[in-house]
C-alpha positions, 0 to 999 in steps of 0.5 A, spaced: 772 742 399 777 746 403 784 745 400 788 750 405 788 745 411 794 745 415 797 738 415 803 741 418 799 742 425 799 736 430 796 731 430 795 732 422 803 732 420 803 724 422 798 723 416 800 719 410 799 722 403 793 718 402 790 719 410 791 727 407 786 725 401 781 722 406 782 729 411 781 733 404 774 729 401 771 730 409 772 736 411 768 743 411 768 750 413 764 752 420 763 759 423 761 761 430 759 767 432 763 770 440 758 766 445 755 761 441 756 754 444 759 750 440 759 743 444 755 742 449 756 737 455 752 731 454 752 732 446 753 727 442 758 729 437 759 728 430 765 732 428 772 733 429 773 742 430 780 745 428 781 751 429 782 757 423 780 763 427 778 765 434 779 762 440 774 756 444 774 755 452 772 748 455 768 749 461 768 744 467 761 748 470 763 755 470 771 754 470 774 755 464 780 749 464 783 749 457 783 755 452 784 752 444 787 757 439 788 756 431 790 749 428 788 746 436 783 741 435 778 739 439 773 734 442 777 728 440 775 724 446 768 726 446 768 724 438 771 717 441 767 716 447 761 718 444 759 724 448 762 730 450 764 731 457 765 738 457 762 745 454 766 749 449 764 756 447 767 760 441 770 766 446 770 770 440 768 770 433 771 763 430 772 760 423 773 752 425 774 745 420 770 740 421 772 733 420 766 728 419 767 722 425 767 716 420 773 720 417 777 721 424 775 713 426 778 711 419 784 715 421 785 712 428 784 705 425 789 706 419 794 711 424 796 709 431 800 715 433 794 720 430 790 717 435 794 717 440 796 724 439 789 726 438 785 724 445 790 719 449 792 722 456 799 726 457 803 720 457 800 716 451 801 722 447 809 723 449 810 715 448 807 716 441 811 722 440 818 717 442 816 713 437 815 718 432 822 720 433 825 713 434 829 714 428 831 721 430 834 719 437 837 712 434 842 718 431 843 720 439 848 716 441 847 717 448 841 714 448 844 707 446 845 701 452 852 700 455 852 693 451 852 696 445 860 699 447 865 695 446 865 692 454 872 689 455 872 681 457 874 680 464 880 677 466 881 675 474 888 674 478 888 672 485 890 677 490 897 674 492 899 675 484 905 678 484 904 685 480 910 683 475 906 677 473 901 682 472 904 686 468 906 680 463 897 679 463 897 685 461 903 685 456 900 677 453 893 679 453 893 688 451 890 689 456 890 695 461 886 692 467 885 686 471 879 684 476 883 682 483 879 676 487 881 676 495 878 670 498 881 671 504 877 677 505 871 676 509 866 676 505 871 675 499 872 682 496 873 683 488 877 689 486 881 692 480 888 693 478 889 697 472 896 701 470 894 706 474 896 702 480 902 699 476 905 707 476 904 707 484 907 700 484 913 703 481 914 708 485 913 704 492 920 701 492 918 693 492 920 689 487 915 688 483 915 680 483 915 681 491 909 685 491 902 682 491 897 685 487 892 686 492 895 690 496 895 696 491 888 694 487 882 698 489 876 694 491 871 700 491 868 697 484 864 703 481 858 699 476 853 699 471 848 694 468 848 692 460 842 695 460 843 702 462 844 707 458 850 710 455 849 717 457 847 715 464 855 711 464 858 717 462 855 720 468 857 715 473 864 716 470 864 723 471 861 723 478 866 717 481 872 720 477 874 713 474 876 712 467 872 705 468 867 701 471 865 694 472 859 692 467 855 687 472 848 683 470 846 680 477 852 676 479 854 676 472 861 680 471 860 681 463 867 686 462 869 693 463 867 699 460 873 704 459 873 712 459 876 711 452 871 706 449 865 710 451 869 716 448 869 713 442 862 711 441 859 718 444 859 723 438 860 728 443 865 732 448 862 730 455 868 726 457 873 731 454 870 737 457 871 733 464 878 732 463 879 739 462 877 740 468 880 736 472 887 738 469 885 745 470 891 749 473 887 755 474 881 759 474 883 761 466 883 754 464 876 753 468 873 758 464 875 755 458 872 748 460 865 752 462 864 754 456 864 748 452 858 745 456 853 750 453 855 748 446 855 740 449 848 741 450 846 744 444 849 738 440 845 733 445 839 736 444 840 737 437 841 730 436 835 728 440 838 726 448 832 726 453 832 732 457 833 729 464 839 725 460 842 732 458 840 735 465 844 729 469 850 730 464 850 737 466 849 736 472 856 732 474 859 737 469 858 744 473 859 740 480 866 737 478 867 745 475 865 748 482 869 742 486 875 744 481 874 752 482 873 751 489 880 747 490 883 752 486 881 758 490 880 755 498 886 753 501 886 746 503 884 747 511 878 750 509 875 745 504 877 739 509 873 743 514 867 746 511 861 743 506 860 747 499 854 745 496 849 748 491 841 749 491 835 751 487 834 748 480 843 746 480 841 743 487 835 739 484 840 737 478 834 740 473 839 745 471 841 746 463 843 753 460 847 757 466 842 761 470 844 765 477 849 763 482 845 759 488 850 756 493 853 756 501 857 753 504 858 749 512 863 750 516 866 746 522 863 748 529 870 751 532 873 751 525 878 758 524 879 759 516 887 760 515 886 766 511 881 771 510 875 767 509 870 772 506 876 774 500 876 767 498 868 766 498 869 773 494 873 770 489 869 764 488 863 768 486 867 773 481 869 766 478 863 763 477 860 770 475 866 769 470 864 762 468 858 765 465 853 764 472 850 771 473 851 773 481 844 771 484 839 777 485 837 775 492 845 774 494 845 767 495 852 766 494 857 763 499 860 770 498 854 773 503 855 772 510 848 769 510 850 764 506 856 761 510 856 759 517 858 754 522 854 747 523 851 750 530 849 757 527 846 754 520 843 749 524 839 755 528 838 759 522 834 752 519 830 752 526 828 760 525 825 759 519 820 754 521 818 757 527 817 764 524 814 762 518 814 768 514 815 769 507 822 771 507 823 764 511 820 760 508 823 762 501 830 760 505 828 754 507 825 752 501 831 754 497 835 750 502 831 744 501 834 743 495 841 743 497 846 738 493 853 737 496 859 740 491 865 737 495 868 738 502 866 734 508 858 732 506 856 730 513 857 737 515 851 739 510 847 732 513 847 735 520 844 742 518 839 738 513 837 734 519 835 740 523 830 742 518 825 736 520 826 738 528 820 742 528 816 741 521 813 734 525 806 735 526 806 743 524 801 743 520 800 750 520 807 752 518 807 746 513 800 749 510 804 757 509 809 753 505 805 749 501 801 756 500 806 759 495 803 755 489 798 759 489 803 766 488 802 767 481 796 767 478 788 766 480 784 759 481 779 761 475 783 759 468 789 763 470 793 759 466 788 759 460 789 767 460 796 766 460 796 762 454 790 766 450 794 773 452 801 770 450 797 768 442 794 774 441 798 780 444 805 777 443 806 776 450 811 772 453 809 766 458 813 766 464 813 758 464 816 757 471 811 761 475 805 757 472 808 751 470 814 749 473 814 752 480 808 749 482 809 743 481 816 743 484 814 747 490 808 742 491 812 736 491 818 739 495 812 740 500 809 734 500 817 731 501 818 736 507 812 733 510 813 726 510 821 727 511 823 725 505 831 727 504 830 725 496 833 732 493 831 731 486 824 732 484 823 726 480 826 723 486 821 726 490 815 724 486 818 717 486 819 716 493 812 719 494 809 715 490 812 708 493 809 711 500 802 711 498 803 718 498 801 720 491 797 717 485 801 712 480 798 716 475 799 723 477 806 722 479 808 719 472 804 725 469 808 729 474 815 727 471 813 728 464 810 734 466 817 736 469 821 734 463 817 737 458 817 744 461 825 743 461 825 741 454 821 747 452 825 752 456 831 749 453 829 749 446 827 756 446 833 758 450 837 755 445 833 759 439 835 765 443 842 764 443 842 762 436 839 769 435 844 772 439 839 774 445 840 773 452 835 767 455 829 770 458 826 764 461 819 766 457 815 762 452 812 767 446 806 763 444 805 765 437 812 762 436 810 754 438 809 749 434 801 747 435 804 740 438 807 744 443 802 748 445 798 742 446 802 739 450 803 745 454 795 745 455 796 738 457 802 738 462 799 745 465 792 742 466 796 736 470 799 742 475 792 744 476 790 737 478 796 737 483 794 744 486 787 740 487 790 735 490 795 740 494 789 744 496 785 738 499 792 735 502 794 743 506 787 745 507 790 751 503 782 754 503 783 755 509 789 760 509 
């Protein structure tokens, strides 16, 4: 009986000691020479194979759809279904364990996680992993619900109540905020008055017993639900630059969640970083806050916080950082008459570790800057580089005049991108479609964005050329499988952006452009496409799961590189991945491949 079975490889790492003994008592070793068919299409499998040495290719017709390497197992789905749906061939000499069908059936019956990881689809595998890691993730307080934190009970006053009476209520109840009802408004309005408003009241010059609280209450309430995650609530506080949010479920007001209580609940310093950004009086102070963002990312990742939540927090912090830097560098008249925006993964809210700058500036038509605009924009780009965001190799930055233009000029340039439809113009169009406003007059950016759709309606040829970029990397004949195998055997790095993230993100971007969707995030675009019936629901869910897996894998590898003193390369060394990550990578790249087939049909890419 083999005794060196690797129980640290997925899915066997979730087995109990008794279940491991079952494996050892029912496993043998098999040998297959190069080129031998191990499992043929339609055959009835009797064993589950776990590779010890060599590589096995899975064929759909004549096309390689998956490559399996050491510690990978196959064909679990065929074993459960009772029939093999593909052909499995030894790409080179193969030595493998073979585990009996009865033993596999017993393990599936006794261990649901093992079964899910063995033969389920991507979403079920990720759900199984989530359950396995639940104890670890519970330690991540950012994953807790809002109603798990301390919520101050609501206290109401009428809008005509004097501020002096409100101050007495503050003292008597030891609170710092009341909700203000204005029954005279149409419709009746609800606002909030806080100790911050009290400071304004004192400066108002009117005796506090004669000043109605409704005059200084804030009626633009920011709300969250009790079921929202703590991390999302934190991002909401940062986004709206407030210290309190109202916790509301339907028509019921549960209370007030304050930043101090939220910060005390969380085990990270995200809100503190935001406060440092707001309080910064010079660029040097901002640099200190920028340096803490990467440390926060590492803390959140290691505590089990989901990657999409990390990305949202990072986006909000980066936006606040860029906004504050722009306010410190640009004169007020420039800020008021322009819109600073970011693009690329930063614009989509999918950036985690610092990457190249991608930003631009839209100026109001007819506006003349009171200072040297070029000098201001160069100072901004230099400041971001000093914060750790390196200059864009393609010079897509506000320091480049090409990316700072008036509304009219920018709109004309956008239209030319659609008309010329050459590789350079389509690349710039793709970058601009992910534009997200940072600060200034956001309507200026929206005016330019509207020009994007002017010439795309019915322009199938342009849309096809735009979408064809998904084929820029790799070939259609098992391209990602060969890269996976090379990464394992030769130590070469897999460019996850080229083979996974880019075709997924750009494919969704292309569909969003074709259907005139204004969503900027990839997840938002996927959900909008699925809701409109333009994308199958199952594929949409798998694409979101795949995107988050790519982001998480890239983050994990990048943090490992930083921990060892190396710069973030963006590459994945396959031989350093766990068998579970390799398994999930195969599944997610299979999803991307399926999506590419849909895009080929939708845009008739085979005709190009």
